[in-house]
PyMOL commands that place a pseudoatom at each C-alpha (Angstrom):
pseudoatom trace, name=CA, resn=UNK, resi=1, chain=A, elem=C, hetatm=0, pos=[0.000, 0.000, 0.000]
pseudoatom trace, name=CA, resn=UNK, resi=2, chain=A, elem=C, hetatm=0, pos=[1.291, 3.470, -0.833]
pseudoatom trace, name=CA, resn=UNK, resi=3, chain=A, elem=C, hetatm=0, pos=[2.529, 5.259, 2.236]
pseudoatom trace, name=CA, resn=UNK, resi=4, chain=A, elem=C, hetatm=0, pos=[1.406, 8.680, 1.035]
pseudoatom trace, name=CA, resn=UNK, resi=5, chain=A, elem=C, hetatm=0, pos=[-2.292, 8.143, 0.389]
pseudoatom trace, name=CA, resn=UNK, resi=6, chain=A, elem=C, hetatm=0, pos=[-4.534, 11.178, 0.794]
pseudoatom trace, name=CA, resn=UNK, resi=7, chain=A, elem=C, hetatm=0, pos=[-7.648, 9.177, 1.621]
pseudoatom trace, name=CA, resn=UNK, resi=8, chain=A, elem=C, hetatm=0, pos=[-8.710, 8.516, 5.172]
pseudoatom trace, name=CA, resn=UNK, resi=9, chain=A, elem=C, hetatm=0, pos=[-9.953, 5.082, 6.235]
pseudoatom trace, name=CA, resn=UNK, resi=10, chain=A, elem=C, hetatm=0, pos=[-13.495, 6.503, 6.472]
pseudoatom trace, name=CA, resn=UNK, resi=11, chain=A, elem=C, hetatm=0, pos=[-13.277, 7.860, 2.920]
pseudoatom trace, name=CA, resn=UNK, resi=12, chain=A, elem=C, hetatm=0, pos=[-12.103, 4.473, 1.650]
pseudoatom trace, name=CA, resn=UNK, resi=13, chain=A, elem=C, hetatm=0, pos=[-14.981, 2.775, 3.504]
pseudoatom trace, name=CA, resn=UNK, resi=14, chain=A, elem=C, hetatm=0, pos=[-17.389, 5.268, 1.935]
pseudoatom trace, name=CA, resn=UNK, resi=15, chain=A, elem=C, hetatm=0, pos=[-16.112, 4.366, -1.529]
pseudoatom trace, name=CA, resn=UNK, resi=16, chain=A, elem=C, hetatm=0, pos=[-16.573, 0.676, -0.685]
pseudoatom trace, name=CA, resn=UNK, resi=17, chain=A, elem=C, hetatm=0, pos=[-20.160, 1.364, 0.376]
pseudoatom trace, name=CA, resn=UNK, resi=18, chain=A, elem=C, hetatm=0, pos=[-20.790, 3.188, -2.918]
pseudoatom trace, name=CA, resn=UNK, resi=19, chain=A, elem=C, hetatm=0, pos=[-19.496, 0.156, -4.826]
pseudoatom trace, name=CA, resn=UNK, resi=20, chain=A, elem=C, hetatm=0, pos=[-21.875, -2.106, -2.893]
pseudoatom trace, name=CA, resn=UNK, resi=21, chain=A, elem=C, hetatm=0, pos=[-24.783, 0.308, -3.433]
pseudoatom trace, name=CA, resn=UNK, resi=22, chain=A, elem=C, hetatm=0, pos=[-24.099, 0.403, -7.172]
pseudoatom trace, name=CA, resn=UNK, resi=23, chain=A, elem=C, hetatm=0, pos=[-23.943, -3.399, -7.268]
pseudoatom trace, name=CA, resn=UNK, resi=24, chain=A, elem=C, hetatm=0, pos=[-27.341, -3.494, -5.551]
pseudoatom trace, name=CA, resn=UNK, resi=25, chain=A, elem=C, hetatm=0, pos=[-28.755, -1.025, -8.106]
pseudoatom trace, name=CA, resn=UNK, resi=26, chain=A, elem=C, hetatm=0, pos=[-27.470, -3.115, -11.008]
pseudoatom trace, name=CA, resn=UNK, resi=27, chain=A, elem=C, hetatm=0, pos=[-28.950, -6.258, -9.443]
pseudoatom trace, name=CA, resn=UNK, resi=28, chain=A, elem=C, hetatm=0, pos=[-32.295, -4.489, -9.073]
pseudoatom trace, name=CA, resn=UNK, resi=29, chain=A, elem=C, hetatm=0, pos=[-32.150, -3.308, -12.697]
pseudoatom trace, name=CA, resn=UNK, resi=30, chain=A, elem=C, hetatm=0, pos=[-31.350, -6.856, -13.795]
pseudoatom trace, name=CA, resn=UNK, resi=31, chain=A, elem=C, hetatm=0, pos=[-34.385, -8.165, -11.956]
pseudoatom trace, name=CA, resn=UNK, resi=32, chain=A, elem=C, hetatm=0, pos=[-36.706, -5.533, -13.411]
pseudoatom trace, name=CA, resn=UNK, resi=33, chain=A, elem=C, hetatm=0, pos=[-35.450, -6.091, -16.937]
pseudoatom trace, name=CA, resn=UNK, resi=34, chain=A, elem=C, hetatm=0, pos=[-35.624, -9.875, -16.543]
pseudoatom trace, name=CA, resn=UNK, resi=35, chain=A, elem=C, hetatm=0, pos=[-39.284, -9.539, -15.555]
pseudoatom trace, name=CA, resn=UNK, resi=36, chain=A, elem=C, hetatm=0, pos=[-40.048, -7.166, -18.430]
pseudoatom trace, name=CA, resn=UNK, resi=37, chain=A, elem=C, hetatm=0, pos=[-38.344, -9.425, -20.988]
pseudoatom trace, name=CA, resn=UNK, resi=38, chain=A, elem=C, hetatm=0, pos=[-40.200, -12.436, -19.609]
pseudoatom trace, name=CA, resn=UNK, resi=39, chain=A, elem=C, hetatm=0, pos=[-43.562, -10.678, -19.888]
pseudoatom trace, name=CA, resn=UNK, resi=40, chain=A, elem=C, hetatm=0, pos=[-42.785, -9.394, -23.365]
pseudoatom trace, name=CA, resn=UNK, resi=41, chain=A, elem=C, hetatm=0, pos=[-41.626, -12.724, -24.736]
pseudoatom trace, name=CA, resn=UNK, resi=42, chain=A, elem=C, hetatm=0, pos=[-44.501, -14.647, -23.168]
pseudoatom trace, name=CA, resn=UNK, resi=43, chain=A, elem=C, hetatm=0, pos=[-47.046, -12.811, -25.332]
pseudoatom trace, name=CA, resn=UNK, resi=44, chain=A, elem=C, hetatm=0, pos=[-44.926, -12.190, -28.432]
pseudoatom trace, name=CA, resn=UNK, resi=45, chain=A, elem=C, hetatm=0, pos=[-43.105, -14.714, -30.595]
pseudoatom trace, name=CA, resn=UNK, resi=46, chain=A, elem=C, hetatm=0, pos=[-40.851, -14.644, -33.606]
pseudoatom trace, name=CA, resn=UNK, resi=47, chain=A, elem=C, hetatm=0, pos=[-37.294, -13.943, -34.641]
pseudoatom trace, name=CA, resn=UNK, resi=48, chain=A, elem=C, hetatm=0, pos=[-37.153, -10.578, -32.929]
pseudoatom trace, name=CA, resn=UNK, resi=49, chain=A, elem=C, hetatm=0, pos=[-38.201, -12.069, -29.581]
pseudoatom trace, name=CA, resn=UNK, resi=50, chain=A, elem=C, hetatm=0, pos=[-35.716, -14.921, -29.988]
pseudoatom trace, name=CA, resn=UNK, resi=51, chain=A, elem=C, hetatm=0, pos=[-32.961, -12.374, -30.643]
pseudoatom trace, name=CA, resn=UNK, resi=52, chain=A, elem=C, hetatm=0, pos=[-34.132, -10.249, -27.697]
pseudoatom trace, name=CA, resn=UNK, resi=53, chain=A, elem=C, hetatm=0, pos=[-33.857, -13.249, -25.378]
pseudoatom trace, name=CA, resn=UNK, resi=54, chain=A, elem=C, hetatm=0, pos=[-30.326, -14.016, -26.607]
pseudoatom trace, name=CA, resn=UNK, resi=55, chain=A, elem=C, hetatm=0, pos=[-29.192, -10.399, -26.282]
pseudoatom trace, name=CA, resn=UNK, resi=56, chain=A, elem=C, hetatm=0, pos=[-30.715, -10.149, -22.825]
pseudoatom trace, name=CA, resn=UNK, resi=57, chain=A, elem=C, hetatm=0, pos=[-28.953, -13.338, -21.689]
pseudoatom trace, name=CA, resn=UNK, resi=58, chain=A, elem=C, hetatm=0, pos=[-25.614, -11.893, -22.833]
pseudoatom trace, name=CA, resn=UNK, resi=59, chain=A, elem=C, hetatm=0, pos=[-26.355, -8.573, -21.110]
pseudoatom trace, name=CA, resn=UNK, resi=60, chain=A, elem=C, hetatm=0, pos=[-27.495, -10.293, -17.927]
pseudoatom trace, name=CA, resn=UNK, resi=61, chain=A, elem=C, hetatm=0, pos=[-24.290, -12.361, -17.788]
pseudoatom trace, name=CA, resn=UNK, resi=62, chain=A, elem=C, hetatm=0, pos=[-22.169, -9.244, -18.318]
pseudoatom trace, name=CA, resn=UNK, resi=63, chain=A, elem=C, hetatm=0, pos=[-24.047, -7.387, -15.579]
pseudoatom trace, name=CA, resn=UNK, resi=64, chain=A, elem=C, hetatm=0, pos=[-23.628, -10.334, -13.203]
pseudoatom trace, name=CA, resn=UNK, resi=65, chain=A, elem=C, hetatm=0, pos=[-19.885, -10.101, -13.830]
pseudoatom trace, name=CA, resn=UNK, resi=66, chain=A, elem=C, hetatm=0, pos=[-20.016, -6.346, -13.132]
pseudoatom trace, name=CA, resn=UNK, resi=67, chain=A, elem=C, hetatm=0, pos=[-21.875, -6.971, -9.852]
pseudoatom trace, name=CA, resn=UNK, resi=68, chain=A, elem=C, hetatm=0, pos=[-19.314, -9.583, -8.837]
pseudoatom trace, name=CA, resn=UNK, resi=69, chain=A, elem=C, hetatm=0, pos=[-16.450, -7.214, -9.650]
pseudoatom trace, name=CA, resn=UNK, resi=70, chain=A, elem=C, hetatm=0, pos=[-18.085, -4.367, -7.717]
pseudoatom trace, name=CA, resn=UNK, resi=71, chain=A, elem=C, hetatm=0, pos=[-18.450, -6.582, -4.646]
pseudoatom trace, name=CA, resn=UNK, resi=72, chain=A, elem=C, hetatm=0, pos=[-14.837, -7.739, -4.993]
pseudoatom trace, name=CA, resn=UNK, resi=73, chain=A, elem=C, hetatm=0, pos=[-13.644, -4.140, -5.229]
pseudoatom trace, name=CA, resn=UNK, resi=74, chain=A, elem=C, hetatm=0, pos=[-15.785, -3.153, -2.233]
pseudoatom trace, name=CA, resn=UNK, resi=75, chain=A, elem=C, hetatm=0, pos=[-14.309, -5.984, -0.164]
pseudoatom trace, name=CA, resn=UNK, resi=76, chain=A, elem=C, hetatm=0, pos=[-10.794, -5.006, -1.212]
pseudoatom trace, name=CA, resn=UNK, resi=77, chain=A, elem=C, hetatm=0, pos=[-11.457, -1.373, -0.317]
pseudoatom trace, name=CA, resn=UNK, resi=78, chain=A, elem=C, hetatm=0, pos=[-12.904, -2.328, 3.068]
pseudoatom trace, name=CA, resn=UNK, resi=79, chain=A, elem=C, hetatm=0, pos=[-9.841, -4.434, 3.784]
pseudoatom trace, name=CA, resn=UNK, resi=80, chain=A, elem=C, hetatm=0, pos=[-7.559, -1.598, 2.675]
pseudoatom trace, name=CA, resn=UNK, resi=81, chain=A, elem=C, hetatm=0, pos=[-9.432, 0.815, 4.949]
pseudoatom trace, name=CA, resn=UNK, resi=82, chain=A, elem=C, hetatm=0, pos=[-8.894, -1.503, 7.911]
pseudoatom trace, name=CA, resn=UNK, resi=83, chain=A, elem=C, hetatm=0, pos=[-5.207, -1.878, 7.055]
pseudoatom trace, name=CA, resn=UNK, resi=84, chain=A, elem=C, hetatm=0, pos=[-4.859, 1.880, 6.647]
pseudoatom trace, name=CA, resn=UNK, resi=85, chain=A, elem=C, hetatm=0, pos=[-6.531, 2.524, 9.980]
pseudoatom trace, name=CA, resn=UNK, resi=86, chain=A, elem=C, hetatm=0, pos=[-4.306, -0.043, 11.719]
pseudoatom trace, name=CA, resn=UNK, resi=87, chain=A, elem=C, hetatm=0, pos=[-1.245, 1.540, 10.128]
pseudoatom trace, name=CA, resn=UNK, resi=88, chain=A, elem=C, hetatm=0, pos=[-2.376, 5.021, 11.210]
pseudoatom trace, name=CA, resn=UNK, resi=89, chain=A, elem=C, hetatm=0, pos=[-3.062, 3.831, 14.761]
pseudoatom trace, name=CA, resn=UNK, resi=90, chain=A, elem=C, hetatm=0, pos=[0.321, 2.129, 14.921]
pseudoatom trace, name=CA, resn=UNK, resi=91, chain=A, elem=C, hetatm=0, pos=[2.056, 5.287, 13.716]
pseudoatom trace, name=CA, resn=UNK, resi=92, chain=A, elem=C, hetatm=0, pos=[0.091, 7.429, 16.152]
pseudoatom trace, name=CA, resn=UNK, resi=93, chain=A, elem=C, hetatm=0, pos=[0.992, 5.210, 19.097]
pseudoatom trace, name=CA, resn=UNK, resi=94, chain=A, elem=C, hetatm=0, pos=[4.682, 5.528, 18.308]
pseudoatom trace, name=CA, resn=UNK, resi=95, chain=A, elem=C, hetatm=0, pos=[4.588, 9.336, 18.380]
pseudoatom trace, name=CA, resn=UNK, resi=96, chain=A, elem=C, hetatm=0, pos=[5.890, 10.725, 21.637]
pseudoatom trace, name=CA, resn=UNK, resi=97, chain=A, elem=C, hetatm=0, pos=[4.489, 13.999, 22.872]
for i in range(1, 97): cmd.bond("trace and resi %d" % i, "trace and resi %d" % (i + 1))
show_as sticks, trace
zoom trace
């Protein structure tokens, strides 16, 4: 970890929380779109609907990967925030007044 970071542990935790919130938004959007596609393709048939299903499956897989990556980044950031805080506390305890 860089020793001259300008972010505080709380700021890093905040960024991690934003990553998790965005992952939750994407998951919610996936669910809504999945429902809409299901309704649409249950009453309509044909080549266009078949293509829509295939495109949606590709999109859904890509978004699942994005969600996974966002959660991984959030976990990494949370861990970095804890390490940063421990490092700061260790440095502070070694300072003599």
